[in-house]
mmCIF file of the C-alpha atoms, coordinates in Angstrom:
data_MODEL
# 
_entry.id   MODEL 
# 
loop_
_atom_site.group_PDB 
_atom_site.id 
_atom_site.type_symbol 
_atom_site.label_atom_id 
_atom_site.label_alt_id 
_atom_site.label_comp_id 
_atom_site.label_asym_id 
_atom_site.label_entity_id 
_atom_site.label_seq_id 
_atom_site.pdbx_PDB_ins_code 
_atom_site.Cartn_x 
_atom_site.Cartn_y 
_atom_site.Cartn_z 
_atom_site.occupancy 
_atom_site.B_iso_or_equiv 
_atom_site.pdbx_formal_charge 
_atom_site.auth_seq_id 
_atom_site.auth_comp_id 
_atom_site.auth_asym_id 
_atom_site.auth_atom_id 
_atom_site.pdbx_PDB_model_num 
ATOM 1   C CA . UNK A 1 1   ? -1.360  -8.844  1.701   1.00 0.00 ? 1   UNK A CA 1 
ATOM 2   C CA . UNK A 1 2   ? 2.177   -8.004  2.667   1.00 0.00 ? 2   UNK A CA 1 
ATOM 3   C CA . UNK A 1 3   ? 3.721   -5.078  0.807   1.00 0.00 ? 3   UNK A CA 1 
ATOM 4   C CA . UNK A 1 4   ? 6.553   -2.620  1.022   1.00 0.00 ? 4   UNK A CA 1 
ATOM 5   C CA . UNK A 1 5   ? 4.667   0.665   1.459   1.00 0.00 ? 5   UNK A CA 1 
ATOM 6   C CA . UNK A 1 6   ? 5.757   4.270   1.169   1.00 0.00 ? 6   UNK A CA 1 
ATOM 7   C CA . UNK A 1 7   ? 3.387   7.250   1.644   1.00 0.00 ? 7   UNK A CA 1 
ATOM 8   C CA . UNK A 1 8   ? 3.570   9.646   -1.308  1.00 0.00 ? 8   UNK A CA 1 
ATOM 9   C CA . UNK A 1 9   ? 2.228   12.759  0.484   1.00 0.00 ? 9   UNK A CA 1 
ATOM 10  C CA . UNK A 1 10  ? 2.911   14.552  3.770   1.00 0.00 ? 10  UNK A CA 1 
ATOM 11  C CA . UNK A 1 11  ? -0.024  16.521  5.168   1.00 0.00 ? 11  UNK A CA 1 
ATOM 12  C CA . UNK A 1 12  ? -1.587  16.656  1.698   1.00 0.00 ? 12  UNK A CA 1 
ATOM 13  C CA . UNK A 1 13  ? 1.532   17.895  -0.118  1.00 0.00 ? 13  UNK A CA 1 
ATOM 14  C CA . UNK A 1 14  ? 3.418   15.667  -2.557  1.00 0.00 ? 14  UNK A CA 1 
ATOM 15  C CA . UNK A 1 15  ? 6.792   14.546  -1.224  1.00 0.00 ? 15  UNK A CA 1 
ATOM 16  C CA . UNK A 1 16  ? 9.824   15.228  -3.479  1.00 0.00 ? 16  UNK A CA 1 
ATOM 17  C CA . UNK A 1 17  ? 11.174  12.262  -5.448  1.00 0.00 ? 17  UNK A CA 1 
ATOM 18  C CA . UNK A 1 18  ? 14.563  12.523  -3.690  1.00 0.00 ? 18  UNK A CA 1 
ATOM 19  C CA . UNK A 1 19  ? 12.860  12.242  -0.298  1.00 0.00 ? 19  UNK A CA 1 
ATOM 20  C CA . UNK A 1 20  ? 10.835  9.224   -1.454  1.00 0.00 ? 20  UNK A CA 1 
ATOM 21  C CA . UNK A 1 21  ? 13.941  7.430   -2.728  1.00 0.00 ? 21  UNK A CA 1 
ATOM 22  C CA . UNK A 1 22  ? 15.843  8.118   0.498   1.00 0.00 ? 22  UNK A CA 1 
ATOM 23  C CA . UNK A 1 23  ? 13.087  7.033   2.886   1.00 0.00 ? 23  UNK A CA 1 
ATOM 24  C CA . UNK A 1 24  ? 12.714  3.533   4.255   1.00 0.00 ? 24  UNK A CA 1 
ATOM 25  C CA . UNK A 1 25  ? 9.754   1.498   3.007   1.00 0.00 ? 25  UNK A CA 1 
ATOM 26  C CA . UNK A 1 26  ? 7.523   -0.140  5.606   1.00 0.00 ? 26  UNK A CA 1 
ATOM 27  C CA . UNK A 1 27  ? 7.092   -3.934  5.330   1.00 0.00 ? 27  UNK A CA 1 
ATOM 28  C CA . UNK A 1 28  ? 3.477   -4.286  6.426   1.00 0.00 ? 28  UNK A CA 1 
ATOM 29  C CA . UNK A 1 29  ? 0.239   -6.222  6.004   1.00 0.00 ? 29  UNK A CA 1 
ATOM 30  C CA . UNK A 1 30  ? -2.205  -3.951  4.132   1.00 0.00 ? 30  UNK A CA 1 
ATOM 31  C CA . UNK A 1 31  ? -5.901  -4.749  4.561   1.00 0.00 ? 31  UNK A CA 1 
ATOM 32  C CA . UNK A 1 32  ? -8.929  -3.115  2.938   1.00 0.00 ? 32  UNK A CA 1 
ATOM 33  C CA . UNK A 1 33  ? -12.407 -3.300  4.479   1.00 0.00 ? 33  UNK A CA 1 
ATOM 34  C CA . UNK A 1 34  ? -15.635 -1.323  4.798   1.00 0.00 ? 34  UNK A CA 1 
ATOM 35  C CA . UNK A 1 35  ? -15.831 0.834   7.926   1.00 0.00 ? 35  UNK A CA 1 
ATOM 36  C CA . UNK A 1 36  ? -19.433 1.559   9.000   1.00 0.00 ? 36  UNK A CA 1 
ATOM 37  C CA . UNK A 1 37  ? -18.433 4.943   10.478  1.00 0.00 ? 37  UNK A CA 1 
ATOM 38  C CA . UNK A 1 38  ? -15.591 7.140   9.230   1.00 0.00 ? 38  UNK A CA 1 
ATOM 39  C CA . UNK A 1 39  ? -14.349 10.719  9.719   1.00 0.00 ? 39  UNK A CA 1 
ATOM 40  C CA . UNK A 1 40  ? -15.747 11.682  6.309   1.00 0.00 ? 40  UNK A CA 1 
ATOM 41  C CA . UNK A 1 41  ? -19.262 10.709  7.421   1.00 0.00 ? 41  UNK A CA 1 
ATOM 42  C CA . UNK A 1 42  ? -21.028 7.434   6.810   1.00 0.00 ? 42  UNK A CA 1 
ATOM 43  C CA . UNK A 1 43  ? -19.571 4.131   5.661   1.00 0.00 ? 43  UNK A CA 1 
ATOM 44  C CA . UNK A 1 44  ? -16.285 4.156   3.776   1.00 0.00 ? 44  UNK A CA 1 
ATOM 45  C CA . UNK A 1 45  ? -13.883 1.721   2.146   1.00 0.00 ? 45  UNK A CA 1 
ATOM 46  C CA . UNK A 1 46  ? -10.799 1.868   4.362   1.00 0.00 ? 46  UNK A CA 1 
ATOM 47  C CA . UNK A 1 47  ? -7.190  0.691   3.928   1.00 0.00 ? 47  UNK A CA 1 
ATOM 48  C CA . UNK A 1 48  ? -5.182  0.128   7.076   1.00 0.00 ? 48  UNK A CA 1 
ATOM 49  C CA . UNK A 1 49  ? -2.035  -1.544  8.311   1.00 0.00 ? 49  UNK A CA 1 
ATOM 50  C CA . UNK A 1 50  ? -2.854  -4.720  10.227  1.00 0.00 ? 50  UNK A CA 1 
ATOM 51  C CA . UNK A 1 51  ? -0.910  -5.061  13.470  1.00 0.00 ? 51  UNK A CA 1 
ATOM 52  C CA . UNK A 1 52  ? -1.063  -8.233  15.531  1.00 0.00 ? 52  UNK A CA 1 
ATOM 53  C CA . UNK A 1 53  ? -0.971  -6.450  18.878  1.00 0.00 ? 53  UNK A CA 1 
ATOM 54  C CA . UNK A 1 54  ? -4.141  -4.859  20.218  1.00 0.00 ? 54  UNK A CA 1 
ATOM 55  C CA . UNK A 1 55  ? -2.383  -1.962  21.867  1.00 0.00 ? 55  UNK A CA 1 
ATOM 56  C CA . UNK A 1 56  ? 0.057   -1.019  19.127  1.00 0.00 ? 56  UNK A CA 1 
ATOM 57  C CA . UNK A 1 57  ? -0.631  2.083   17.083  1.00 0.00 ? 57  UNK A CA 1 
ATOM 58  C CA . UNK A 1 58  ? -0.862  1.976   13.299  1.00 0.00 ? 58  UNK A CA 1 
ATOM 59  C CA . UNK A 1 59  ? 2.444   2.842   11.585  1.00 0.00 ? 59  UNK A CA 1 
ATOM 60  C CA . UNK A 1 60  ? 0.449   4.927   9.061   1.00 0.00 ? 60  UNK A CA 1 
ATOM 61  C CA . UNK A 1 61  ? -2.912  6.672   9.465   1.00 0.00 ? 61  UNK A CA 1 
ATOM 62  C CA . UNK A 1 62  ? -5.842  4.817   7.887   1.00 0.00 ? 62  UNK A CA 1 
ATOM 63  C CA . UNK A 1 63  ? -6.880  5.723   4.339   1.00 0.00 ? 63  UNK A CA 1 
ATOM 64  C CA . UNK A 1 64  ? -10.615 6.405   4.019   1.00 0.00 ? 64  UNK A CA 1 
ATOM 65  C CA . UNK A 1 65  ? -12.623 6.381   0.791   1.00 0.00 ? 65  UNK A CA 1 
ATOM 66  C CA . UNK A 1 66  ? -9.733  4.380   -0.665  1.00 0.00 ? 66  UNK A CA 1 
ATOM 67  C CA . UNK A 1 67  ? -9.421  3.480   -4.355  1.00 0.00 ? 67  UNK A CA 1 
ATOM 68  C CA . UNK A 1 68  ? -6.791  1.982   -6.627  1.00 0.00 ? 68  UNK A CA 1 
ATOM 69  C CA . UNK A 1 69  ? -5.259  4.938   -8.428  1.00 0.00 ? 69  UNK A CA 1 
ATOM 70  C CA . UNK A 1 70  ? -2.841  2.899   -10.518 1.00 0.00 ? 70  UNK A CA 1 
ATOM 71  C CA . UNK A 1 71  ? -1.696  -0.674  -10.936 1.00 0.00 ? 71  UNK A CA 1 
ATOM 72  C CA . UNK A 1 72  ? 1.196   -2.315  -12.774 1.00 0.00 ? 72  UNK A CA 1 
ATOM 73  C CA . UNK A 1 73  ? 2.939   -5.680  -12.806 1.00 0.00 ? 73  UNK A CA 1 
ATOM 74  C CA . UNK A 1 74  ? 4.957   -5.126  -9.647  1.00 0.00 ? 74  UNK A CA 1 
ATOM 75  C CA . UNK A 1 75  ? 2.953   -2.607  -7.648  1.00 0.00 ? 75  UNK A CA 1 
ATOM 76  C CA . UNK A 1 76  ? -0.103  -0.473  -7.079  1.00 0.00 ? 76  UNK A CA 1 
ATOM 77  C CA . UNK A 1 77  ? -1.042  2.912   -5.676  1.00 0.00 ? 77  UNK A CA 1 
ATOM 78  C CA . UNK A 1 78  ? -3.854  3.171   -3.116  1.00 0.00 ? 78  UNK A CA 1 
ATOM 79  C CA . UNK A 1 79  ? -5.207  6.712   -2.755  1.00 0.00 ? 79  UNK A CA 1 
ATOM 80  C CA . UNK A 1 80  ? -7.642  8.140   -0.254  1.00 0.00 ? 80  UNK A CA 1 
ATOM 81  C CA . UNK A 1 81  ? -8.069  10.530  2.638   1.00 0.00 ? 81  UNK A CA 1 
ATOM 82  C CA . UNK A 1 82  ? -6.149  10.304  5.909   1.00 0.00 ? 82  UNK A CA 1 
ATOM 83  C CA . UNK A 1 83  ? -6.942  11.923  9.244   1.00 0.00 ? 83  UNK A CA 1 
ATOM 84  C CA . UNK A 1 84  ? -4.003  13.527  11.082  1.00 0.00 ? 84  UNK A CA 1 
ATOM 85  C CA . UNK A 1 85  ? -4.664  15.503  14.282  1.00 0.00 ? 85  UNK A CA 1 
ATOM 86  C CA . UNK A 1 86  ? -8.334  15.950  13.368  1.00 0.00 ? 86  UNK A CA 1 
ATOM 87  C CA . UNK A 1 87  ? -7.545  17.308  9.877   1.00 0.00 ? 87  UNK A CA 1 
ATOM 88  C CA . UNK A 1 88  ? -8.263  15.435  6.626   1.00 0.00 ? 88  UNK A CA 1 
ATOM 89  C CA . UNK A 1 89  ? -5.549  15.251  3.960   1.00 0.00 ? 89  UNK A CA 1 
ATOM 90  C CA . UNK A 1 90  ? -5.123  13.576  0.570   1.00 0.00 ? 90  UNK A CA 1 
ATOM 91  C CA . UNK A 1 91  ? -2.759  10.598  0.784   1.00 0.00 ? 91  UNK A CA 1 
ATOM 92  C CA . UNK A 1 92  ? -1.530  7.821   -1.495  1.00 0.00 ? 92  UNK A CA 1 
ATOM 93  C CA . UNK A 1 93  ? 0.488   4.702   -0.693  1.00 0.00 ? 93  UNK A CA 1 
ATOM 94  C CA . UNK A 1 94  ? 2.823   3.120   -3.222  1.00 0.00 ? 94  UNK A CA 1 
ATOM 95  C CA . UNK A 1 95  ? 2.641   -0.612  -2.511  1.00 0.00 ? 95  UNK A CA 1 
ATOM 96  C CA . UNK A 1 96  ? 4.929   -3.211  -4.025  1.00 0.00 ? 96  UNK A CA 1 
ATOM 97  C CA . UNK A 1 97  ? 5.259   -6.898  -3.174  1.00 0.00 ? 97  UNK A CA 1 
ATOM 98  C CA . UNK A 1 98  ? 8.075   -7.961  -0.875  1.00 0.00 ? 98  UNK A CA 1 
ATOM 99  C CA . UNK A 1 99  ? 11.155  -8.587  -3.021  1.00 0.00 ? 99  UNK A CA 1 
ATOM 100 C CA . UNK A 1 100 ? 12.016  -11.883 -1.351  1.00 0.00 ? 100 UNK A CA 1 
ATOM 101 C CA . UNK A 1 101 ? 8.519   -13.265 -2.053  1.00 0.00 ? 101 UNK A CA 1 
ATOM 102 C CA . UNK A 1 102 ? 8.163   -12.371 -5.735  1.00 0.00 ? 102 UNK A CA 1 
ATOM 103 C CA . UNK A 1 103 ? 8.006   -15.354 -8.079  1.00 0.00 ? 103 UNK A CA 1 
ATOM 104 C CA . UNK A 1 104 ? 8.442   -14.684 -11.788 1.00 0.00 ? 104 UNK A CA 1 
ATOM 105 C CA . UNK A 1 105 ? 5.948   -17.096 -13.428 1.00 0.00 ? 105 UNK A CA 1 
ATOM 106 C CA . UNK A 1 106 ? 8.167   -18.282 -16.274 1.00 0.00 ? 106 UNK A CA 1 
ATOM 107 C CA . UNK A 1 107 ? 11.021  -19.123 -13.883 1.00 0.00 ? 107 UNK A CA 1 
ATOM 108 C CA . UNK A 1 108 ? 8.864   -21.099 -11.445 1.00 0.00 ? 108 UNK A CA 1 
ATOM 109 C CA . UNK A 1 109 ? 8.194   -24.001 -13.838 1.00 0.00 ? 109 UNK A CA 1 
ATOM 110 C CA . UNK A 1 110 ? 10.698  -26.776 -14.531 1.00 0.00 ? 110 UNK A CA 1 
ATOM 111 C CA . UNK A 1 111 ? 12.655  -26.493 -17.792 1.00 0.00 ? 111 UNK A CA 1 
ATOM 112 C CA . UNK A 1 112 ? 11.674  -28.741 -20.693 1.00 0.00 ? 112 UNK A CA 1 
ATOM 113 C CA . UNK A 1 113 ? 13.003  -29.647 -24.127 1.00 0.00 ? 113 UNK A CA 1 
ATOM 114 C CA . UNK A 1 114 ? 10.465  -27.236 -25.650 1.00 0.00 ? 114 UNK A CA 1 
ATOM 115 C CA . UNK A 1 115 ? 12.388  -24.295 -24.165 1.00 0.00 ? 115 UNK A CA 1 
ATOM 116 C CA . UNK A 1 116 ? 15.080  -24.838 -26.806 1.00 0.00 ? 116 UNK A CA 1 
ATOM 117 C CA . UNK A 1 117 ? 12.554  -23.975 -29.518 1.00 0.00 ? 117 UNK A CA 1 
ATOM 118 C CA . UNK A 1 118 ? 12.012  -20.501 -28.091 1.00 0.00 ? 118 UNK A CA 1 
# 
């Protein structure tokens, strides 16, 4: 699915709120799949950024042993372990749907005479 993603940690340390608000979100296609071999040993559930080109590098390192850490109406947090320069660090991605593609359910339906009763 396409999301606006922002990493919440840098090399395992939580980024300050001011830095998060100032940084640009990535508009990417996030995919989750099982990797048979991972840096943490054995198979692992992995989140990665899908890129159409074979030879393009991932904009963010893959998240291994990924889980949903939190979920709300307009977003979710995927947390896991990333590998940067051979070192493993805790990482979390805040993912929210693209603003131009969000449809509020009660505004998508045509209006009716019953709406006046509400």
